[in-house]
C-alpha positions in Angstrom: 83.3 159.0 209.7 82.0 160.3 213.0 79.0 162.2 211.6 76.9 162.0 208.4 76.4 164.8 205.9 73.3 167.0 206.4 70.7 168.2 203.9 71.5 165.4 201.4 70.6 161.9 200.3 73.3 159.6 201.6 73.3 156.1 200.0 75.7 154.1 202.1 75.3 151.0 200.0 77.4 148.9 202.4 75.7 147.0 205.2 77.3 146.6 208.6 79.5 149.7 208.4 77.7 151.6 211.1 76.1 154.3 209.1 72.6 153.7 210.2 73.7 153.4 213.9 75.6 156.7 213.5 72.4 158.4 212.1 70.3 156.9 214.9 72.6 158.0 217.7 73.3 161.6 216.8 71.2 164.6 217.8 70.1 165.5 214.2 66.7 164.8 212.9 67.2 162.1 210.2 64.9 160.1 207.9 66.3 156.6 207.1 64.7 154.4 204.5 65.3 150.7 204.8 64.2 148.0 202.4 62.9 145.5 205.0 60.5 145.9 207.9 62.5 143.5 210.1 65.5 145.8 209.8 63.4 148.7 211.0 62.1 146.7 213.9 65.5 145.5 214.9 66.8 149.1 215.1 63.8 150.5 217.1 63.9 147.6 219.6 67.4 148.5 220.7 67.3 150.0 224.2 69.3 153.1 223.3 66.9 154.1 220.5 63.5 153.4 222.1 62.9 156.9 223.3 64.0 158.9 220.2 63.3 156.8 217.1 60.0 156.2 215.4 59.9 153.2 213.0 57.3 153.8 210.3 56.0 150.7 208.5 52.6 149.1 207.9 50.1 149.8 210.7 51.7 153.0 211.9 49.1 155.7 211.8 49.3 159.4 210.8 48.3 160.2 214.4 51.3 158.3 215.8 53.7 160.1 213.4 52.1 163.5 214.4 52.4 162.7 218.1 56.1 161.8 217.6 56.8 165.0 215.8 55.1 167.1 218.5 56.7 165.2 221.4 60.2 165.3 220.0 60.3 168.8 218.6 61.0 167.7 215.1 
């Protein structure tokens, strides 16, 4: 796959297949739910994602989410 489906819930089930990376690196607004905070932090710490990805987990405020939405035109 070189792009994920839109307007759907996509349960990739398999780890390490590149689906999350594909979603993070395309230009479409995407919400990704992950079961562990350390996985979210790992993804947002990658240099190529720092500017356009917001990891939401404990301690992230509504104001931070709203600022991200306004700044990124989501």
